[in-house]
Residue, then its C-alpha position, 0 to 999 in steps of 0.5 A: m696696853k703693854s703696862n696692863a699686860n705687865t700688871t696682869q703678869i705681876i698679879n698672876t706671879y704673886l698669886r701663883g707664889q701665894q698658892l705655892l706658899n700655901r701648899h708648902l704650909q699645908i704639907c709642913q702641917a701634915i708632916k708635923k701631925a704625922d710626926r706627932a702621931r709617930q712620937s705618941q705611938r712610940s711613947t706608948f710602946q716605950v711605956i708598955i716596954s718599961n712596964k713589962s717588968l711589972i707583969p709577973t713572969n710566973y703568971g698562970s703557973q701558980s696553983v690555987 
């Protein structure tokens, strides 16, 4: 009976470890996804800032 309880404990410990590992991987994936979105947004802002020089400063002040 004791060996059966020991086996159950080992199995439960293994399953708990797998659950924790799975949760850890889910968190890592969420962090990577958020980081990619942040970097993409940052790249978009950098393009807007770098293209700002293409916008004429006297836009709208020219008479036709």
